[in-house]
C-alpha positions in Angstrom: -17.4 88.9 -70.2 -14.1 86.8 -70.4 -11.9 89.9 -70.0 -14.1 90.9 -66.9 -13.4 87.4 -65.3 -9.7 87.7 -66.1 -9.5 91.0 -64.5 -11.3 89.9 -61.3 -8.8 86.7 -61.0 -6.0 89.0 -61.5 -7.2 91.5 -58.8 -7.8 88.6 -56.4 -4.5 87.1 -57.1 -2.6 90.3 -56.5 -4.4 91.0 -53.4 -3.5 87.5 -52.2 -0.1 88.0 -53.1 -0.1 91.5 -51.1 -1.4 89.9 -48.2 1.1 87.1 -48.2 4.0 89.6 -48.6 2.7 91.8 -45.7 2.4 88.7 -43.5 5.9 87.6 -44.4 7.3 91.1 -43.7 5.4 91.2 -40.4 6.6 87.9 -39.3 10.5 88.9 -40.1 10.0 92.1 -38.2 8.5 90.0 -35.1 11.5 87.4 -35.5 13.9 90.4 -35.5 12.4 91.9 -32.5 12.5 88.4 -30.6 16.1 87.9 -31.5 17.1 91.3 -30.3 15.5 90.8 -27.0 17.3 87.5 -26.3 20.7 89.1 -26.7 20.3 89.7 -23.1 18.9 86.7 -21.1 17.5 88.2 -18.0 16.2 86.9 -14.5 14.3 89.7 -13.0 17.4 92.6 -12.7 19.9 90.1 -13.3 21.7 89.8 -16.4 22.2 86.0 -16.9 23.9 85.7 -20.4 24.8 88.1 -23.1 24.5 86.2 -26.7 25.5 88.9 -29.1 28.4 89.4 -31.1 28.8 93.3 -30.8 32.4 94.7 -30.4 30.9 97.5 -28.1 28.2 96.4 -25.8 26.3 98.7 -23.7 24.5 96.8 -20.8 20.8 97.6 -20.3 19.9 100.2 -17.8 17.5 97.8 -16.1 20.3 95.7 -14.8 21.4 95.6 -11.3 23.4 92.4 -11.3 25.9 91.0 -14.0 25.4 87.3 -13.3 27.9 84.7 -12.9 29.7 84.0 -16.4 27.3 86.3 -18.1 29.8 87.3 -20.8 32.4 84.5 -20.2 34.3 83.4 -23.1 32.9 86.0 -25.4 35.7 86.9 -27.7 33.8 89.5 -29.9 33.8 92.2 -27.3 36.2 95.1 -27.3 34.4 97.3 -24.8 31.6 97.2 -22.5 29.8 99.9 -21.1 28.3 99.4 -17.6 25.2 101.6 -16.7 25.0 103.2 -13.1 22.1 100.7 -12.3 24.7 97.8 -11.8 25.7 97.1 -8.3 27.3 93.8 -8.4 29.4 91.9 -10.9 29.5 88.4 -10.1 31.8 85.4 -10.4 33.8 85.0 -13.8 31.1 87.5 -15.3 33.9 88.6 -18.0 36.3 85.8 -17.6 38.1 84.7 -20.8 37.0 87.6 -23.0 40.0 87.5 -24.9 39.4 90.8 -27.0 38.2 92.8 -24.3 40.1 96.0 -24.1 38.5 98.5 -22.0 35.8 98.6 -19.1 34.7 101.4 -16.9 33.2 100.3 -13.5 30.9 103.1 -12.4 30.3 104.4 -8.9 27.2 102.2 -8.4 29.1 99.1 -8.5 29.5 97.9 -4.7 31.1 94.6 -5.2 33.2 92.6 -7.9 33.4 88.8 -7.1 36.4 86.5 -7.7 37.7 86.0 -11.1 35.4 88.5 -12.6 37.7 89.5 -15.4 40.4 86.7 -15.1 42.3 85.7 -18.1 41.3 88.7 -20.3 44.4 88.8 -22.4 43.8 92.2 -24.2 42.4 94.0 -21.1 44.6 97.1 -20.6 42.2 100.1 -19.7 40.3 99.6 -16.4 38.6 102.4 -14.4 37.0 101.9 -11.0 34.6 104.3 -9.3 34.1 105.5 -5.8 31.3 103.0 -4.7 33.4 99.6 -4.6 33.5 98.0 -1.2 34.2 94.4 -1.9 36.5 92.8 -4.2 37.0 89.0 -4.4 40.1 87.0 -5.2 41.9 87.0 -8.4 39.4 89.5 -10.2 42.0 90.5 -12.6 44.4 87.4 -12.7 46.0 86.5 -15.9 45.2 89.8 -17.6 48.5 89.9 -19.4 48.2 93.3 -20.9 47.0 95.1 -17.7 49.7 97.1 -15.9 47.7 99.7 -13.9 44.0 100.3 -13.0 42.7 103.8 -12.8 40.8 103.8 -9.4 39.1 107.2 -8.6 41.1 109.3 -6.3 37.8 109.7 -4.1 37.8 106.1 -3.4 38.2 105.2 0.4 38.4 101.3 -0.1 41.0 100.7 -2.9 44.2 101.8 -4.5 46.6 100.9 -7.2 50.2 101.5 -6.6 53.0 100.5 -9.1 50.9 98.0 -10.7 49.9 96.5 -7.5 46.1 96.4 -6.5 45.7 96.9 -2.5 43.0 98.1 -0.2 43.2 101.8 0.8 45.2 101.2 3.6 47.5 98.8 2.0 47.0 96.1 4.4 45.6 93.8 1.8 47.6 92.9 -1.5 44.8 91.8 -4.0 46.7 91.6 -7.2 50.2 91.9 -8.5 48.8 92.8 -12.2 50.0 90.4 -14.9 51.1 93.1 -17.1 53.2 94.9 -14.4 56.7 94.6 -16.2 59.2 95.3 -13.4 61.3 92.2 -12.1 61.2 93.0 -8.4 58.4 93.7 -5.8 58.9 95.2 -2.5 55.9 94.8 -0.3 55.1 97.5 1.9 55.4 96.5 5.6 51.8 97.5 6.1 50.7 94.5 4.2 49.2 91.8 6.7 47.4 89.6 4.1 48.0 88.3 0.2 44.7 87.4 -1.4 44.6 84.1 -3.2 45.8 84.2 -7.1 47.5 87.6 -6.2 50.5 86.6 -8.4 48.5 84.7 -11.2 49.9 85.3 -14.5 52.8 87.7 -13.5 55.9 86.1 -14.9 58.1 89.2 -14.6 58.7 89.2 -10.9 62.0 87.5 -10.1 63.0 89.2 -6.8 60.5 90.0 -4.0 60.8 91.5 -0.5 57.8 90.4 1.8 56.2 92.4 4.5 57.5 91.9 7.8 53.9 92.0 9.1 52.4 89.4 6.8 50.2 86.9 8.6 47.7 85.8 5.9 49.2 84.2 2.8 46.6 82.3 0.5 48.3 83.4 -2.8 
């Protein structure tokens, strides 16, 4: 009789322990799922903030806008993959990401706002697709390792020549890239406007010939 009672008690105890274990594992799984979802703080289709520490970050395909300062100051990221759903990269979205080396901006991106990639010290590999129509001031200001930008030859709005970022007609000088190592810069006479922060971070240019047609200087 006593043996039977002991067996029943042992069975009840083992069942209770099993239920506790399952419950604990389930709660851990739920917690892990919750933590993974908050890596990307969203407001509708706008990515408000990335909270992760991955070296290679792929932005979710539901994102249309990478919001202001969404990745600002993240020093873990080496590469970011932007999906073809993104149309806007907002102010300072990737500013001060000191380890960021590579970014490929797809054809879907129509606008990049001011200082979006400013002071990304390691950034050296940038590709821009055909869709870009609007570029803010100082988008790549202070990017010390950036000496050239690969802009699609099919782009009708922007071009990068000899380490200088212009509109396609070379009437606007957007950025003398900080990584450009030449000590001189001869500005084409087609240039009528220099954008604000155009020379920011470039300490190599010692001699410059300005455009004779320059009328707007905000640098």
